[in-house]
PDB file of N, H, CA, C and O in Angstrom:
ATOM      1  N   LYS A   1     -17.965   4.146   3.179  1.00  0.00           N
ATOM      2  CA  LYS A   1     -17.287   2.863   3.079  1.00  0.00           C
ATOM      3  C   LYS A   1     -15.789   3.079   3.259  1.00  0.00           C
ATOM      4  O   LYS A   1     -15.240   4.081   2.802  1.00  0.00           O
ATOM      5  N   GLY A   2     -15.132   2.131   3.929  1.00  0.00           N
ATOM      6  H   GLY A   2     -15.578   1.317   4.300  1.00  0.00           H
ATOM      7  CA  GLY A   2     -13.718   2.254   4.224  1.00  0.00           C
ATOM      8  C   GLY A   2     -12.826   1.903   3.050  1.00  0.00           C
ATOM      9  O   GLY A   2     -13.293   1.572   1.961  1.00  0.00           O
ATOM     10  N   LEU A   3     -11.549   1.983   3.298  1.00  0.00           N
ATOM     11  H   LEU A   3     -11.169   2.252   4.184  1.00  0.00           H
ATOM     12  CA  LEU A   3     -10.521   1.664   2.312  1.00  0.00           C
ATOM     13  C   LEU A   3      -9.967   0.285   2.643  1.00  0.00           C
ATOM     14  O   LEU A   3      -9.491   0.062   3.756  1.00  0.00           O
ATOM     15  N   HIS A   4     -10.022  -0.636   1.697  1.00  0.00           N
ATOM     16  H   HIS A   4     -10.409  -0.455   0.793  1.00  0.00           H
ATOM     17  CA  HIS A   4      -9.507  -1.989   1.908  1.00  0.00           C
ATOM     18  C   HIS A   4      -8.111  -2.090   1.306  1.00  0.00           C
ATOM     19  O   HIS A   4      -7.891  -1.679   0.167  1.00  0.00           O
ATOM     20  N   LEU A   5      -7.170  -2.636   2.068  1.00  0.00           N
ATOM     21  H   LEU A   5      -7.349  -2.970   2.993  1.00  0.00           H
ATOM     22  CA  LEU A   5      -5.782  -2.776   1.636  1.00  0.00           C
ATOM     23  C   LEU A   5      -5.387  -4.243   1.625  1.00  0.00           C
ATOM     24  O   LEU A   5      -5.624  -4.973   2.588  1.00  0.00           O
ATOM     25  N   ASP A   6      -4.778  -4.665   0.512  1.00  0.00           N
ATOM     26  H   ASP A   6      -4.586  -4.073  -0.270  1.00  0.00           H
ATOM     27  CA  ASP A   6      -4.160  -5.989   0.403  1.00  0.00           C
ATOM     28  C   ASP A   6      -2.698  -5.784   0.076  1.00  0.00           C
ATOM     29  O   ASP A   6      -2.368  -5.082  -0.880  1.00  0.00           O
ATOM     30  N   ILE A   7      -1.809  -6.394   0.864  1.00  0.00           N
ATOM     31  H   ILE A   7      -2.077  -6.964   1.640  1.00  0.00           H
ATOM     32  CA  ILE A   7      -0.369  -6.349   0.582  1.00  0.00           C
ATOM     33  C   ILE A   7       0.107  -7.787   0.441  1.00  0.00           C
ATOM     34  O   ILE A   7      -0.055  -8.603   1.348  1.00  0.00           O
ATOM     35  N   VAL A   8       0.700  -8.085  -0.721  1.00  0.00           N
ATOM     36  H   VAL A   8       0.831  -7.423  -1.459  1.00  0.00           H
ATOM     37  CA  VAL A   8       1.208  -9.427  -0.973  1.00  0.00           C
ATOM     38  C   VAL A   8       2.637  -9.343  -1.512  1.00  0.00           C
ATOM     39  O   VAL A   8       3.037  -8.346  -2.113  1.00  0.00           O
ATOM     40  N   SER A   9       3.387 -10.409  -1.281  1.00  0.00           N
ATOM     41  H   SER A   9       3.062 -11.219  -0.793  1.00  0.00           H
ATOM     42  CA  SER A   9       4.711 -10.583  -1.873  1.00  0.00           C
ATOM     43  C   SER A   9       4.665 -11.911  -2.621  1.00  0.00           C
ATOM     44  O   SER A   9       3.681 -12.640  -2.500  1.00  0.00           O
ATOM     45  N   PRO A  10       5.689 -12.242  -3.381  1.00  0.00           N
ATOM     46  CA  PRO A  10       5.684 -13.556  -4.052  1.00  0.00           C
ATOM     47  C   PRO A  10       5.604 -14.723  -3.068  1.00  0.00           C
ATOM     48  O   PRO A  10       5.128 -15.799  -3.429  1.00  0.00           O
ATOM     49  N   GLU A  11       6.061 -14.526  -1.842  1.00  0.00           N
ATOM     50  H   GLU A  11       6.448 -13.651  -1.549  1.00  0.00           H
ATOM     51  CA  GLU A  11       6.080 -15.597  -0.853  1.00  0.00           C
ATOM     52  C   GLU A  11       4.804 -15.748  -0.053  1.00  0.00           C
ATOM     53  O   GLU A  11       4.431 -16.864   0.308  1.00  0.00           O
ATOM     54  N   LYS A  12       4.102 -14.604   0.242  1.00  0.00           N
ATOM     55  H   LYS A  12       4.405 -13.698  -0.052  1.00  0.00           H
ATOM     56  CA  LYS A  12       2.975 -14.704   1.171  1.00  0.00           C
ATOM     57  C   LYS A  12       2.094 -13.460   1.127  1.00  0.00           C
ATOM     58  O   LYS A  12       2.448 -12.432   0.549  1.00  0.00           O
ATOM     59  N   GLU A  13       0.933 -13.597   1.760  1.00  0.00           N
ATOM     60  H   GLU A  13       0.645 -14.432   2.229  1.00  0.00           H
ATOM     61  CA  GLU A  13       0.057 -12.455   2.002  1.00  0.00           C
ATOM     62  C   GLU A  13       0.562 -11.779   3.277  1.00  0.00           C
ATOM     63  O   GLU A  13       0.721 -12.435   4.307  1.00  0.00           O
ATOM     64  N   ILE A  14       0.812 -10.475   3.211  1.00  0.00           N
ATOM     65  H   ILE A  14       0.683  -9.943   2.374  1.00  0.00           H
ATOM     66  CA  ILE A  14       1.370  -9.759   4.352  1.00  0.00           C
ATOM     67  C   ILE A  14       0.283  -9.101   5.182  1.00  0.00           C
ATOM     68  O   ILE A  14       0.332  -9.143   6.411  1.00  0.00           O
ATOM     69  N   PHE A  15      -0.696  -8.495   4.527  1.00  0.00           N
ATOM     70  H   PHE A  15      -0.735  -8.461   3.528  1.00  0.00           H
ATOM     71  CA  PHE A  15      -1.792  -7.827   5.242  1.00  0.00           C
ATOM     72  C   PHE A  15      -3.012  -7.776   4.342  1.00  0.00           C
ATOM     73  O   PHE A  15      -2.903  -7.587   3.130  1.00  0.00           O
ATOM     74  N   THR A  16      -4.168  -7.948   4.949  1.00  0.00           N
ATOM     75  H   THR A  16      -4.257  -8.102   5.933  1.00  0.00           H
ATOM     76  CA  THR A  16      -5.428  -7.680   4.276  1.00  0.00           C
ATOM     77  C   THR A  16      -6.396  -7.156   5.319  1.00  0.00           C
ATOM     78  O   THR A  16      -6.561  -7.756   6.381  1.00  0.00           O
ATOM     79  N   GLY A  17      -7.042  -6.025   5.012  1.00  0.00           N
ATOM     80  H   GLY A  17      -6.908  -5.538   4.149  1.00  0.00           H
ATOM     81  CA  GLY A  17      -7.971  -5.453   5.970  1.00  0.00           C
ATOM     82  C   GLY A  17      -8.315  -4.011   5.652  1.00  0.00           C
ATOM     83  O   GLY A  17      -7.800  -3.424   4.700  1.00  0.00           O
ATOM     84  N   GLU A  18      -9.195  -3.456   6.465  1.00  0.00           N
ATOM     85  H   GLU A  18      -9.614  -3.933   7.238  1.00  0.00           H
ATOM     86  CA  GLU A  18      -9.615  -2.074   6.314  1.00  0.00           C
ATOM     87  C   GLU A  18      -8.579  -1.151   6.962  1.00  0.00           C
ATOM     88  O   GLU A  18      -8.060  -1.438   8.042  1.00  0.00           O
ATOM     89  N   VAL A  19      -8.289  -0.039   6.281  1.00  0.00           N
ATOM     90  H   VAL A  19      -8.710   0.194   5.404  1.00  0.00           H
ATOM     91  CA  VAL A  19      -7.321   0.934   6.790  1.00  0.00           C
ATOM     92  C   VAL A  19      -7.891   2.340   6.657  1.00  0.00           C
ATOM     93  O   VAL A  19      -8.837   2.575   5.905  1.00  0.00           O
ATOM     94  N   ASP A  20      -7.299   3.270   7.401  1.00  0.00           N
ATOM     95  H   ASP A  20      -6.531   3.080   8.012  1.00  0.00           H
ATOM     96  CA  ASP A  20      -7.661   4.677   7.282  1.00  0.00           C
ATOM     97  C   ASP A  20      -6.846   5.370   6.203  1.00  0.00           C
ATOM     98  O   ASP A  20      -7.340   6.282   5.541  1.00  0.00           O
ATOM     99  N   SER A  21      -5.584   4.937   6.019  1.00  0.00           N
ATOM    100  H   SER A  21      -5.183   4.196   6.557  1.00  0.00           H
ATOM    101  CA  SER A  21      -4.740   5.570   5.010  1.00  0.00           C
ATOM    102  C   SER A  21      -3.602   4.645   4.593  1.00  0.00           C
ATOM    103  O   SER A  21      -3.233   3.713   5.308  1.00  0.00           O
ATOM    104  N   VAL A  22      -3.058   4.935   3.410  1.00  0.00           N
ATOM    105  H   VAL A  22      -3.358   5.692   2.830  1.00  0.00           H
ATOM    106  CA  VAL A  22      -1.918   4.200   2.861  1.00  0.00           C
ATOM    107  C   VAL A  22      -0.982   5.219   2.246  1.00  0.00           C
ATOM    108  O   VAL A  22      -1.426   6.112   1.525  1.00  0.00           O
ATOM    109  N   THR A  23       0.317   5.097   2.523  1.00  0.00           N
ATOM    110  H   THR A  23       0.677   4.371   3.109  1.00  0.00           H
ATOM    111  CA  THR A  23       1.330   5.962   1.916  1.00  0.00           C
ATOM    112  C   THR A  23       2.390   5.065   1.293  1.00  0.00           C
ATOM    113  O   THR A  23       2.924   4.160   1.935  1.00  0.00           O
ATOM    114  N   LEU A  24       2.679   5.343   0.016  1.00  0.00           N
ATOM    115  H   LEU A  24       2.245   6.077  -0.505  1.00  0.00           H
ATOM    116  CA  LEU A  24       3.614   4.503  -0.751  1.00  0.00           C
ATOM    117  C   LEU A  24       4.746   5.342  -1.304  1.00  0.00           C
ATOM    118  O   LEU A  24       4.549   6.518  -1.609  1.00  0.00           O
ATOM    119  N   PRO A  25       5.951   4.750  -1.440  1.00  0.00           N
ATOM    120  CA  PRO A  25       7.074   5.490  -2.027  1.00  0.00           C
ATOM    121  C   PRO A  25       6.947   5.567  -3.536  1.00  0.00           C
ATOM    122  O   PRO A  25       6.725   4.549  -4.191  1.00  0.00           O
ATOM    123  N   GLY A  26       7.084   6.756  -4.094  1.00  0.00           N
ATOM    124  H   GLY A  26       7.265   7.583  -3.562  1.00  0.00           H
ATOM    125  CA  GLY A  26       7.017   6.955  -5.541  1.00  0.00           C
ATOM    126  C   GLY A  26       8.264   7.643  -6.064  1.00  0.00           C
ATOM    127  O   GLY A  26       9.129   8.048  -5.288  1.00  0.00           O
ATOM    128  N   THR A  27       8.354   7.775  -7.367  1.00  0.00           N
ATOM    129  H   THR A  27       7.651   7.446  -7.998  1.00  0.00           H
ATOM    130  CA  THR A  27       9.530   8.368  -7.976  1.00  0.00           C
ATOM    131  C   THR A  27       9.682   9.846  -7.617  1.00  0.00           C
ATOM    132  O   THR A  27      10.796  10.371  -7.637  1.00  0.00           O
ATOM    133  N   LEU A  28       8.592  10.517  -7.291  1.00  0.00           N
ATOM    134  H   LEU A  28       7.688  10.091  -7.274  1.00  0.00           H
ATOM    135  CA  LEU A  28       8.630  11.929  -6.905  1.00  0.00           C
ATOM    136  C   LEU A  28       8.441  12.101  -5.411  1.00  0.00           C
ATOM    137  O   LEU A  28       8.040  13.177  -4.967  1.00  0.00           O
ATOM    138  N   GLY A  29       8.718  11.068  -4.619  1.00  0.00           N
ATOM    139  H   GLY A  29       9.043  10.193  -4.979  1.00  0.00           H
ATOM    140  CA  GLY A  29       8.500  11.109  -3.175  1.00  0.00           C
ATOM    141  C   GLY A  29       7.287  10.265  -2.827  1.00  0.00           C
ATOM    142  O   GLY A  29       6.714   9.603  -3.693  1.00  0.00           O
ATOM    143  N   SER A  30       6.898  10.288  -1.566  1.00  0.00           N
ATOM    144  H   SER A  30       7.363  10.825  -0.863  1.00  0.00           H
ATOM    145  CA  SER A  30       5.752   9.519  -1.115  1.00  0.00           C
ATOM    146  C   SER A  30       4.461  10.137  -1.603  1.00  0.00           C
ATOM    147  O   SER A  30       4.387  11.348  -1.809  1.00  0.00           O
ATOM    148  N   PHE A  31       3.451   9.323  -1.788  1.00  0.00           N
ATOM    149  H   PHE A  31       3.510   8.339  -1.620  1.00  0.00           H
ATOM    150  CA  PHE A  31       2.168   9.834  -2.241  1.00  0.00           C
ATOM    151  C   PHE A  31       1.033   9.051  -1.589  1.00  0.00           C
ATOM    152  O   PHE A  31       1.199   7.891  -1.210  1.00  0.00           O
ATOM    153  N   THR A  32      -0.116   9.699  -1.466  1.00  0.00           N
ATOM    154  H   THR A  32      -0.252  10.641  -1.774  1.00  0.00           H
ATOM    155  CA  THR A  32      -1.284   9.040  -0.910  1.00  0.00           C
ATOM    156  C   THR A  32      -2.431   8.987  -1.912  1.00  0.00           C
ATOM    157  O   THR A  32      -3.292   8.115  -1.791  1.00  0.00           O
ATOM    158  N   ASN A  33      -2.480   9.879  -2.891  1.00  0.00           N
ATOM    159  H   ASN A  33      -1.781  10.587  -2.990  1.00  0.00           H
ATOM    160  CA  ASN A  33      -3.513   9.838  -3.928  1.00  0.00           C
ATOM    161  C   ASN A  33      -2.953   9.067  -5.103  1.00  0.00           C
ATOM    162  O   ASN A  33      -1.876   9.391  -5.604  1.00  0.00           O
ATOM    163  N   MET A  34      -3.678   8.043  -5.552  1.00  0.00           N
ATOM    164  H   MET A  34      -4.552   7.780  -5.145  1.00  0.00           H
ATOM    165  CA  MET A  34      -3.108   7.141  -6.537  1.00  0.00           C
ATOM    166  C   MET A  34      -3.902   7.090  -7.825  1.00  0.00           C
ATOM    167  O   MET A  34      -5.120   7.264  -7.823  1.00  0.00           O
ATOM    168  N   HIS A  35      -3.213   6.853  -8.913  1.00  0.00           N
ATOM    169  H   HIS A  35      -2.224   6.712  -8.915  1.00  0.00           H
ATOM    170  CA  HIS A  35      -3.812   6.548 -10.209  1.00  0.00           C
ATOM    171  C   HIS A  35      -4.166   5.072 -10.191  1.00  0.00           C
ATOM    172  O   HIS A  35      -3.779   4.374  -9.254  1.00  0.00           O
ATOM    173  N   PRO A  36      -4.892   4.561 -11.195  1.00  0.00           N
ATOM    174  CA  PRO A  36      -5.314   3.152 -11.152  1.00  0.00           C
ATOM    175  C   PRO A  36      -4.176   2.141 -11.033  1.00  0.00           C
ATOM    176  O   PRO A  36      -4.332   1.157 -10.310  1.00  0.00           O
ATOM    177  N   LEU A  37      -3.039   2.331 -11.707  1.00  0.00           N
ATOM    178  H   LEU A  37      -2.913   3.130 -12.295  1.00  0.00           H
ATOM    179  CA  LEU A  37      -1.935   1.378 -11.626  1.00  0.00           C
ATOM    180  C   LEU A  37      -0.637   2.153 -11.567  1.00  0.00           C
ATOM    181  O   LEU A  37      -0.353   2.967 -12.446  1.00  0.00           O
ATOM    182  N   ILE A  38       0.153   1.902 -10.535  1.00  0.00           N
ATOM    183  H   ILE A  38      -0.077   1.241  -9.822  1.00  0.00           H
ATOM    184  CA  ILE A  38       1.372   2.678 -10.297  1.00  0.00           C
ATOM    185  C   ILE A  38       2.513   1.751  -9.913  1.00  0.00           C
ATOM    186  O   ILE A  38       2.318   0.791  -9.168  1.00  0.00           O
ATOM    187  N   VAL A  39       3.692   2.038 -10.419  1.00  0.00           N
ATOM    188  H   VAL A  39       3.850   2.818 -11.025  1.00  0.00           H
ATOM    189  CA  VAL A  39       4.908   1.351  -9.998  1.00  0.00           C
ATOM    190  C   VAL A  39       5.457   2.110  -8.795  1.00  0.00           C
ATOM    191  O   VAL A  39       5.567   3.336  -8.824  1.00  0.00           O
ATOM    192  N   VAL A  40       5.799   1.381  -7.747  1.00  0.00           N
ATOM    193  H   VAL A  40       5.709   0.386  -7.724  1.00  0.00           H
ATOM    194  CA  VAL A  40       6.356   2.018  -6.560  1.00  0.00           C
ATOM    195  C   VAL A  40       7.849   1.736  -6.473  1.00  0.00           C
ATOM    196  O   VAL A  40       8.328   0.693  -6.917  1.00  0.00           O
ATOM    197  N   GLU A  41       8.562   2.675  -5.900  1.00  0.00           N
ATOM    198  H   GLU A  41       8.172   3.522  -5.540  1.00  0.00           H
ATOM    199  CA  GLU A  41      10.011   2.602  -5.731  1.00  0.00           C
ATOM    200  C   GLU A  41      10.354   1.921  -4.399  1.00  0.00           C
ATOM    201  O   GLU A  41       9.478   1.645  -3.580  1.00  0.00           O
ATOM    202  N   ALA A  42      11.618   1.666  -4.214  1.00  0.00           N
ATOM    203  H   ALA A  42      12.330   1.890  -4.879  1.00  0.00           H
ATOM    204  CA  ALA A  42      12.104   1.201  -2.913  1.00  0.00           C
ATOM    205  C   ALA A  42      11.869   2.302  -1.899  1.00  0.00           C
ATOM    206  O   ALA A  42      12.027   3.483  -2.207  1.00  0.00           O
ATOM    207  N   GLY A  43      11.497   1.920  -0.704  1.00  0.00           N
ATOM    208  H   GLY A  43      11.369   0.961  -0.454  1.00  0.00           H
ATOM    209  CA  GLY A  43      11.229   2.895   0.345  1.00  0.00           C
ATOM    210  C   GLY A  43      10.325   2.280   1.400  1.00  0.00           C
ATOM    211  O   GLY A  43      10.352   1.072   1.635  1.00  0.00           O
ATOM    212  N   THR A  44       9.524   3.131   2.034  1.00  0.00           N
ATOM    213  H   THR A  44       9.502   4.113   1.844  1.00  0.00           H
ATOM    214  CA  THR A  44       8.667   2.670   3.119  1.00  0.00           C
ATOM    215  C   THR A  44       7.204   2.733   2.719  1.00  0.00           C
ATOM    216  O   THR A  44       6.711   3.775   2.290  1.00  0.00           O
ATOM    217  N   LEU A  45       6.517   1.613   2.863  1.00  0.00           N
ATOM    218  H   LEU A  45       6.918   0.766   3.212  1.00  0.00           H
ATOM    219  CA  LEU A  45       5.070   1.539   2.686  1.00  0.00           C
ATOM    220  C   LEU A  45       4.481   1.673   4.088  1.00  0.00           C
ATOM    221  O   LEU A  45       4.777   0.855   4.959  1.00  0.00           O
ATOM    222  N   ALA A  46       3.664   2.677   4.316  1.00  0.00           N
ATOM    223  H   ALA A  46       3.424   3.341   3.608  1.00  0.00           H
ATOM    224  CA  ALA A  46       3.080   2.898   5.629  1.00  0.00           C
ATOM    225  C   ALA A  46       1.571   2.908   5.532  1.00  0.00           C
ATOM    226  O   ALA A  46       1.003   3.365   4.539  1.00  0.00           O
ATOM    227  N   TYR A  47       0.917   2.395   6.580  1.00  0.00           N
ATOM    228  H   TYR A  47       1.378   2.024   7.386  1.00  0.00           H
ATOM    229  CA  TYR A  47      -0.539   2.432   6.610  1.00  0.00           C
ATOM    230  C   TYR A  47      -1.021   2.489   8.058  1.00  0.00           C
ATOM    231  O   TYR A  47      -0.322   2.095   8.992  1.00  0.00           O
ATOM    232  N   VAL A  48      -2.240   2.993   8.202  1.00  0.00           N
ATOM    233  H   VAL A  48      -2.808   3.313   7.443  1.00  0.00           H
ATOM    234  CA  VAL A  48      -2.867   3.115   9.517  1.00  0.00           C
ATOM    235  C   VAL A  48      -4.111   2.229   9.507  1.00  0.00           C
ATOM    236  O   VAL A  48      -5.011   2.420   8.688  1.00  0.00           O
ATOM    237  N   THR A  49      -4.156   1.261  10.420  1.00  0.00           N
ATOM    238  H   THR A  49      -3.426   1.105  11.085  1.00  0.00           H
ATOM    239  CA  THR A  49      -5.301   0.374  10.492  1.00  0.00           C
ATOM    240  C   THR A  49      -6.508   1.103  11.087  1.00  0.00           C
ATOM    241  O   THR A  49      -6.364   2.185  11.655  1.00  0.00           O
ATOM    242  N   LYS A  50      -7.673   0.520  10.960  1.00  0.00           N
ATOM    243  H   LYS A  50      -7.790  -0.360  10.499  1.00  0.00           H
ATOM    244  CA  LYS A  50      -8.900   1.129  11.485  1.00  0.00           C
ATOM    245  C   LYS A  50      -8.854   1.324  12.992  1.00  0.00           C
ATOM    246  O   LYS A  50      -9.546   2.197  13.515  1.00  0.00           O
ATOM    247  N   ASP A  51      -8.058   0.533  13.703  1.00  0.00           N
ATOM    248  H   ASP A  51      -7.496  -0.176  13.278  1.00  0.00           H
ATOM    249  CA  ASP A  51      -7.940   0.728  15.160  1.00  0.00           C
ATOM    250  C   ASP A  51      -6.855   1.727  15.535  1.00  0.00           C
ATOM    251  O   ASP A  51      -6.519   1.870  16.710  1.00  0.00           O
ATOM    252  N   GLY A  52      -6.302   2.425  14.528  1.00  0.00           N
ATOM    253  H   GLY A  52      -6.575   2.309  13.573  1.00  0.00           H
ATOM    254  CA  GLY A  52      -5.328   3.480  14.780  1.00  0.00           C
ATOM    255  C   GLY A  52      -3.886   3.032  14.852  1.00  0.00           C
ATOM    256  O   GLY A  52      -3.005   3.847  15.121  1.00  0.00           O
ATOM    257  N   GLU A  53      -3.622   1.763  14.620  1.00  0.00           N
ATOM    258  H   GLU A  53      -4.338   1.100  14.401  1.00  0.00           H
ATOM    259  CA  GLU A  53      -2.251   1.251  14.671  1.00  0.00           C
ATOM    260  C   GLU A  53      -1.498   1.669  13.402  1.00  0.00           C
ATOM    261  O   GLU A  53      -1.949   1.412  12.286  1.00  0.00           O
ATOM    262  N   GLU A  54      -0.346   2.315  13.592  1.00  0.00           N
ATOM    263  H   GLU A  54       0.021   2.524  14.499  1.00  0.00           H
ATOM    264  CA  GLU A  54       0.499   2.703  12.462  1.00  0.00           C
ATOM    265  C   GLU A  54       1.484   1.575  12.189  1.00  0.00           C
ATOM    266  O   GLU A  54       2.165   1.096  13.097  1.00  0.00           O
ATOM    267  N   ARG A  55       1.553   1.157  10.927  1.00  0.00           N
ATOM    268  H   ARG A  55       1.001   1.546  10.190  1.00  0.00           H
ATOM    269  CA  ARG A  55       2.477   0.087  10.531  1.00  0.00           C
ATOM    270  C   ARG A  55       3.321   0.570   9.352  1.00  0.00           C
ATOM    271  O   ARG A  55       2.885   1.411   8.566  1.00  0.00           O
ATOM    272  N   ALA A  56       4.530   0.031   9.241  1.00  0.00           N
ATOM    273  H   ALA A  56       4.885  -0.652   9.879  1.00  0.00           H
ATOM    274  CA  ALA A  56       5.413   0.406   8.142  1.00  0.00           C
ATOM    275  C   ALA A  56       6.239  -0.806   7.700  1.00  0.00           C
ATOM    276  O   ALA A  56       6.651  -1.634   8.512  1.00  0.00           O
ATOM    277  N   LEU A  57       6.464  -0.878   6.389  1.00  0.00           N
ATOM    278  H   LEU A  57       6.129  -0.205   5.729  1.00  0.00           H
ATOM    279  CA  LEU A  57       7.277  -1.935   5.798  1.00  0.00           C
ATOM    280  C   LEU A  57       8.302  -1.309   4.871  1.00  0.00           C
ATOM    281  O   LEU A  57       7.962  -0.441   4.068  1.00  0.00           O
ATOM    282  N   ASP A  58       9.553  -1.738   4.971  1.00  0.00           N
ATOM    283  H   ASP A  58       9.830  -2.443   5.624  1.00  0.00           H
ATOM    284  CA  ASP A  58      10.549  -1.320   3.985  1.00  0.00           C
ATOM    285  C   ASP A  58      10.401  -2.249   2.789  1.00  0.00           C
ATOM    286  O   ASP A  58      10.417  -3.471   2.935  1.00  0.00           O
ATOM    287  N   ILE A  59      10.256  -1.661   1.607  1.00  0.00           N
ATOM    288  H   ILE A  59      10.243  -0.668   1.489  1.00  0.00           H
ATOM    289  CA  ILE A  59      10.054  -2.462   0.408  1.00  0.00           C
ATOM    290  C   ILE A  59      11.133  -2.129  -0.629  1.00  0.00           C
ATOM    291  O   ILE A  59      11.759  -1.069  -0.581  1.00  0.00           O
ATOM    292  N   HIS A  60      11.332  -3.054  -1.560  1.00  0.00           N
ATOM    293  H   HIS A  60      10.824  -3.914  -1.600  1.00  0.00           H
ATOM    294  CA  HIS A  60      12.314  -2.875  -2.619  1.00  0.00           C
ATOM    295  C   HIS A  60      11.692  -2.407  -3.923  1.00  0.00           C
ATOM    296  O   HIS A  60      12.392  -2.197  -4.914  1.00  0.00           O
ATOM    297  N   GLY A  61      10.374  -2.245  -3.919  1.00  0.00           N
ATOM    298  H   GLY A  61       9.806  -2.416  -3.114  1.00  0.00           H
ATOM    299  CA  GLY A  61       9.634  -1.836  -5.106  1.00  0.00           C
ATOM    300  C   GLY A  61       8.435  -2.735  -5.309  1.00  0.00           C
ATOM    301  O   GLY A  61       8.190  -3.643  -4.515  1.00  0.00           O
ATOM    302  N   GLY A  62       7.697  -2.488  -6.357  1.00  0.00           N
ATOM    303  H   GLY A  62       7.896  -1.750  -7.002  1.00  0.00           H
ATOM    304  CA  GLY A  62       6.526  -3.282  -6.669  1.00  0.00           C
ATOM    305  C   GLY A  62       5.532  -2.470  -7.477  1.00  0.00           C
ATOM    306  O   GLY A  62       5.906  -1.527  -8.176  1.00  0.00           O
ATOM    307  N   PHE A  63       4.261  -2.842  -7.379  1.00  0.00           N
ATOM    308  H   PHE A  63       3.957  -3.607  -6.812  1.00  0.00           H
ATOM    309  CA  PHE A  63       3.240  -2.063  -8.060  1.00  0.00           C
ATOM    310  C   PHE A  63       1.967  -2.049  -7.236  1.00  0.00           C
ATOM    311  O   PHE A  63       1.756  -2.892  -6.364  1.00  0.00           O
ATOM    312  N   VAL A  64       1.114  -1.061  -7.538  1.00  0.00           N
ATOM    313  H   VAL A  64       1.286  -0.377  -8.247  1.00  0.00           H
ATOM    314  CA  VAL A  64      -0.124  -0.838  -6.815  1.00  0.00           C
ATOM    315  C   VAL A  64      -1.260  -0.713  -7.813  1.00  0.00           C
ATOM    316  O   VAL A  64      -1.122  -0.065  -8.850  1.00  0.00           O
ATOM    317  N   GLU A  65      -2.377  -1.336  -7.494  1.00  0.00           N
ATOM    318  H   GLU A  65      -2.490  -1.863  -6.651  1.00  0.00           H
ATOM    319  CA  GLU A  65      -3.591  -1.154  -8.285  1.00  0.00           C
ATOM    320  C   GLU A  65      -4.668  -0.601  -7.364  1.00  0.00           C
ATOM    321  O   GLU A  65      -4.914  -1.142  -6.286  1.00  0.00           O
ATOM    322  N   MET A  66      -5.310   0.489  -7.799  1.00  0.00           N
ATOM    323  H   MET A  66      -5.109   0.929  -8.675  1.00  0.00           H
ATOM    324  CA  MET A  66      -6.376   1.112  -7.034  1.00  0.00           C
ATOM    325  C   MET A  66      -7.672   0.924  -7.814  1.00  0.00           C
ATOM    326  O   MET A  66      -7.764   1.289  -8.986  1.00  0.00           O
ATOM    327  N   ASN A  67      -8.672   0.350  -7.148  1.00  0.00           N
ATOM    328  H   ASN A  67      -8.597   0.054  -6.196  1.00  0.00           H
ATOM    329  CA  ASN A  67      -9.956   0.118  -7.787  1.00  0.00           C
ATOM    330  C   ASN A  67     -11.036   0.454  -6.770  1.00  0.00           C
ATOM    331  O   ASN A  67     -11.219  -0.275  -5.794  1.00  0.00           O
ATOM    332  N   SER A  68     -11.748   1.544  -6.987  1.00  0.00           N
ATOM    333  H   SER A  68     -11.599   2.136  -7.779  1.00  0.00           H
ATOM    334  CA  SER A  68     -12.791   2.005  -6.079  1.00  0.00           C
ATOM    335  C   SER A  68     -12.173   2.223  -4.704  1.00  0.00           C
ATOM    336  O   SER A  68     -11.287   3.067  -4.567  1.00  0.00           O
ATOM    337  N   ASN A  69     -12.609   1.492  -3.684  1.00  0.00           N
ATOM    338  H   ASN A  69     -13.328   0.806  -3.795  1.00  0.00           H
ATOM    339  CA  ASN A  69     -12.067   1.665  -2.331  1.00  0.00           C
ATOM    340  C   ASN A  69     -11.118   0.520  -1.964  1.00  0.00           C
ATOM    341  O   ASN A  69     -10.965   0.195  -0.786  1.00  0.00           O
ATOM    342  N   ARG A  70     -10.488  -0.084  -2.956  1.00  0.00           N
ATOM    343  H   ARG A  70     -10.612   0.180  -3.913  1.00  0.00           H
ATOM    344  CA  ARG A  70      -9.576  -1.203  -2.720  1.00  0.00           C
ATOM    345  C   ARG A  70      -8.193  -0.873  -3.265  1.00  0.00           C
ATOM    346  O   ARG A  70      -8.057  -0.457  -4.416  1.00  0.00           O
ATOM    347  N   VAL A  71      -7.171  -1.058  -2.441  1.00  0.00           N
ATOM    348  H   VAL A  71      -7.281  -1.395  -1.506  1.00  0.00           H
ATOM    349  CA  VAL A  71      -5.788  -0.851  -2.845  1.00  0.00           C
ATOM    350  C   VAL A  71      -5.085  -2.195  -2.751  1.00  0.00           C
ATOM    351  O   VAL A  71      -5.042  -2.803  -1.681  1.00  0.00           O
ATOM    352  N   SER A  72      -4.532  -2.667  -3.875  1.00  0.00           N
ATOM    353  H   SER A  72      -4.567  -2.174  -4.744  1.00  0.00           H
ATOM    354  CA  SER A  72      -3.792  -3.925  -3.895  1.00  0.00           C
ATOM    355  C   SER A  72      -2.338  -3.622  -4.190  1.00  0.00           C
ATOM    356  O   SER A  72      -2.019  -3.004  -5.205  1.00  0.00           O
ATOM    357  N   VAL A  73      -1.451  -4.061  -3.296  1.00  0.00           N
ATOM    358  H   VAL A  73      -1.710  -4.564  -2.472  1.00  0.00           H
ATOM    359  CA  VAL A  73      -0.020  -3.791  -3.422  1.00  0.00           C
ATOM    360  C   VAL A  73       0.715  -5.113  -3.542  1.00  0.00           C
ATOM    361  O   VAL A  73       0.568  -5.987  -2.688  1.00  0.00           O
ATOM    362  N   CYS A  74       1.507  -5.266  -4.598  1.00  0.00           N
ATOM    363  H   CYS A  74       1.627  -4.556  -5.291  1.00  0.00           H
ATOM    364  CA  CYS A  74       2.367  -6.420  -4.781  1.00  0.00           C
ATOM    365  C   CYS A  74       3.801  -5.907  -4.642  1.00  0.00           C
ATOM    366  O   CYS A  74       4.258  -5.099  -5.450  1.00  0.00           O
ATOM    367  N   ILE A  75       4.505  -6.382  -3.612  1.00  0.00           N
ATOM    368  H   ILE A  75       4.134  -7.038  -2.956  1.00  0.00           H
ATOM    369  CA  ILE A  75       5.847  -5.868  -3.324  1.00  0.00           C
ATOM    370  C   ILE A  75       6.907  -6.938  -3.605  1.00  0.00           C
ATOM    371  O   ILE A  75       6.630  -8.138  -3.597  1.00  0.00           O
ATOM    372  N   ASP A  76       8.119  -6.462  -3.851  1.00  0.00           N
ATOM    373  H   ASP A  76       8.344  -5.488  -3.858  1.00  0.00           H
ATOM    374  CA  ASP A  76       9.270  -7.347  -4.035  1.00  0.00           C
ATOM    375  C   ASP A  76       9.800  -7.763  -2.686  1.00  0.00           C
ATOM    376  O   ASP A  76      10.774  -8.513  -2.610  1.00  0.00           O
TER     377      ASP A  76
END
């Protein structure tokens, strides 16, 4: 089963769909393995869609929740 990613901001839904990978900025640098709930720092949120498209967003911070094969990111 794939990895489902949801990215939302207070204003709108930015992305929802299946991805191959997600990289988020953390206090100790970028990370790809996540604990269930993590605060993310300002930096670049990057992900690769199932069709191989690499995307990146500059963010000011937020938090991430990981549940099974679902990653939910709420960004500032």
